[in-house]
C-alpha positions, 0 to 999 in steps of 0.5 A: 615651531610653525610647522608643528603648530600647523600640523596640530591645527590640521589634525584638530580641524579633521577631528572637528569636522568628523565629529560635526558630521557624526553629530549632524547625522545623530541630529537627523535621527540616523544613528549607526546600526547596532551590532548583532549581539547588542541587537539580540540582547536588547530583544531578549531583554524584552522577551526571553524568546526571540524569533526572527521575522525572516522565517515566517513560513517555517517559524512564525513569530506568533509561536513564541508562547509555545517556545516559552511554555516548553522553556518553563519545563526546564526549571531555569531561566532560558533564553531562546534565539531562533534565527536563520542558520546563516545568521549565526555564522561559523561560531554560534556559541560565540554569538551566545557568549556575546549576547550573554555579555550584553544581556548580563543575565544568568541562564540557559542560552539556546541558539536554534537555526532553521536546521536544528539546534546550533548551540547551547550554553549555560551561564551561572546555572546548572542544567545537567544533560543540556549538551547531551540533549542537544546531541541526542536531538541532532541524531534522533530527529530527522532533517525535516523537523521544525525548530519548534519540534526540535526545541520540544524534543530537546526539552523532553530529553533534558527532563528525561534524566537520561540525556547522556545515554540517549545521546550515545545510543542515538550516535551509535544508531546513526553510525549503523543507519547512515540514512538517519531517522525517518521523516517527521512530516509527510511532504508532497512526494510522500503524499503522491506515494501514499495516493499511489499505494492507496489506488493499488490497494483499493482496486488490487485487494478487492479485485484479487479477492473477487477473482480468487473467490470466483475461481475457487467457487468455479473449481468447486462447481467443476469438482461437483459437475461431471464431464458431459458429452458435447454430442455424438463422439464429443469430448468429455467435459464436466458440467453443472446443474444446480451447482452439483457435479454429476458424472458424465458419459464418456465420449461416443455415448449416445442417449436415446429416450433420455437415458445415457450410458456407455456400455459398448459406446452406445446406449438404448433405453427400453420402454417408458416404464421403470425398470428393476429398482424403480429407476426411470427409463422412459423414452423421451423424458429428457433429451433432444426435442422441441419444447423439452428441457435441455438441449444436446445429446442425452438431455444433459445441461451445459454440455461442454463445460459448467459455463460462466459463474451464475450472475445472480451469485456473482452480484453479491460477490461484486457488492462485497468487493465494492464494500471491501474497496470502500473499507480500504479507502476509509482505512487509508484516510485514517492511516494517511491522515496528515493534512500539512507537511509542517508542525501545524503552525500558521503565520498571521498577517503580522508575521508575514509583514514584520520584516517588511515593516522593519526594513521599510522603517529603516529605509525611511530614516536612512538610505542604507539599511543593514540587517541587525540580525545578521553578522555585519557585512559592512563595518562602520567606515564603509557604512558612513562612506556609502551613506555619503555616496547615496546622498551625493547621487542625483538619483534616489537610491536606497540599499537594503543589506538583508538576507533572503531565503525561501522561508521569508515572506517573499519566498526568496523572490528578491523582485517581490521584496523590492516591489513590497518595499517600493509599495511602502516607500511610495516614491520613485527610487532605485532599490539595491538589495544586497545579501550580507551572507552570499554577497549578491547584489540585485537592482530594481528600478522603480520610476527613476530616469536611469538607463536600465540597459546600462545597469544591466550591462554592468560588470558581472562581479557586482552581482555574482561575487566570486571567492576572489572578488572584493568585499561587499562594501567595495562592490557597493561603492563600485555600483554607486559609481556606475549609477552616478555615470549612467546616462539618463533615460527619457522617462522613468522605468517600471519593472515587470510585475513579479509573480505573487508568492505562494500562500504559506498555508497552501504551501504546507497543505498536502493534496488530497489522498485521492488525487494525483497518482491515485488514478494511476494506482487504480490502473496498476492495482487492476493489473497486479490483481490480474497478475496475482490471480494468474499466478494463483490459478497457475499454482493451483493447476500445478498442484492439482496436476501433481496430486493427480499424477501421484494418485495415478502412480500409486494405483489406489487412489481410494486407499486413503479415505475415512474408515468405512462404517458398518451401518452408514447413514443415508446422509453419509452415503449421499455425501461420499457418493458425490465426493467419490464421483467428483474424484473419479471425474477429475481423475478422468480429465486427462483421458489421453494419458490413460491406458485404453484398458484403464479408460474402459473400466473407469468409464464403465464404472462412472456410467454405471454409477450415474445410472444408479443415482441420477435416474432423472438425468438432471445433473443431481443425485436423485432425492429418492436414491436408495442407500443400496444404490448410493453404496453401489455408486460409491463402490463403482466410483472407487473401483473406477479410480483404482482402475485408472492406476491398476486395472487388474486390482479393480476386479473385486471388492471385499464381499464383507463390506464393499465399502472397504475397497479393493480385495487382493485376497480370497478366503474360504467361506464355510457352507451356510444353511439358509433353511431351504437349501444348504450352500456349498463352501465358497472362496470369496474376495476380502480386503487385507483387514478382513483376511486377518479378521473377518469384519462385520457385514455391511448393513443398509436401510432398505429405503433410507428411512430414518427409523432405527433398527431398519438396517439389513445385510446389503446382500438381502436388499434388492438391486445390483449391490447384492451381487457383491455378496457372492464375490461378483467382479466389478465388470459383471457389476457394471453389466448388471447395473445396465441390465437392471435399468434396461440399458444395453 
């Protein structure tokens, strides 16, 4: 009986003492920490949208009205909880269920973490498609979407009425594309890529366009320019004069008195008068000599090539390229117009200090503070035990069991968090930071007389837990034991000043488009422009060479041309004369590849044509060139091109219309009575078409006048062309031209 009475009395004493301790703690204003679900339910009772103060950089609490505005579109009571994903633990739906049980209100409950929607639950309301909308949002949005954008997308899918279809389509698309949807925001790496591409485009595109344009214009000048002798026995090169390409004399030609020809490899000019058709053959008019226009043999300009592109014509092209580069840069600023890598939300000063104020307020009332938003890492007995240990220490120590992440106000810097707490508490103390998620423990000594080296050398498992280590409460108890046994220091210790956290606005701000890799892009763009231009030039050269070889292989480069008119205009004659001479000059460029007989006949035709239409030797078709001279130059140029591939076929041209081209057959022409004498029957060359049916005779204006009805048969006009009406050979025609101009 006595033993039983003693045992009962002992148990009653223990219960009395425990109740007294709890009552004393309650009287001192240190109630135990609420559970996670109770805390969240209490916050939702105040506002249906609760945003954790641990994510001010990613989801500022000041954006709660935006969540509420989107939630109202759902048409049912909606409760939104935004926490770090680690705070929901392994079962976010269980957290929502516990919050609903505590809150006791019907509606849609949404748990949003820093990586997306973690759970969606409906209690007492009907909202079709909520679960499907959650899955569709998971598949349709990229990983960098912010919680606010995630919730907005969720609401859009729910209200679309096609949540199930979109969820299935998004899931199928994710299986086909393992990389997932494209990023929602531009990060700094993307901005560097954009700057690099912009630099390439700003220089590459305008420079490529400039080089290709100048190349095309230069080729046009080359086509219009004739090859010119570089000196006595010099090589033949095209030259330009005023941008018009004219035929040049072949190698070895010698100019005397300003006229140049290639008959027999030498040329002489007779007299200073106009010969035959009024062409100038004056000595000394053009050529070498002091104070005379032009230098070099025969007075040709630009001997040895057309020379560089004229500067006065290049300046507008440079200005156009600069304008194009400016337009590309402006377009890039409109396309790459992102200025931030987030959704544009900016945390306020209150957002950035909200967690610090909460933790500081808790530590002022209790040396042990556990985060109510996180799953409990310490149970009630452990919390009570740690509080007793903290009060028993002769060193001021506080424990803050709060998680840390890069999205909090300190940017994940635990030293910076400790400094902020010390600044607010305003007293010397040893701050212990324990992460309830990872279990890590950090100590920062602010002014207490504790040997810091002793604390630094504490067992490793107290700071960096392993899977086999004891739980957080046990390790905190061990830490307090080490602190209680630590030797005293002579003076208080102050840690090094930690670096300031990045500004949340500057952290999200993107660098300018024309910074970073923009300059390397300019260099690469210049290099690529040169490379592309080289490829284009090489391709054009190959095409020209292939076309030239094909023309040479056919032996009749003049076969494919527009139909020859019966009464051509002077403009048509001038245009075709220039084109035919350009074509003959281009065909004569690979001189070494041509047989000797082809070279001789082609060069003689070119020289004779030059005598006919370039009497001033200024590289231009003479303004006073008669239609007969122009037509004769066309015939000679076409015959020269034919001679390159088939020398024998270039002997005769159609006597009816020499512009028809090569004559392969002959026909008998009956005698004609001219009134004074009767001609005999003759066999004259004709083209294939005229062999079947004689075509009309070529008719030309005598002097190129614009008067209508002035055309006359070409054989009646003065000049060498008339000889073709009698079936004269091309070789004889070239000799007649030289004789006509007094050149031997």
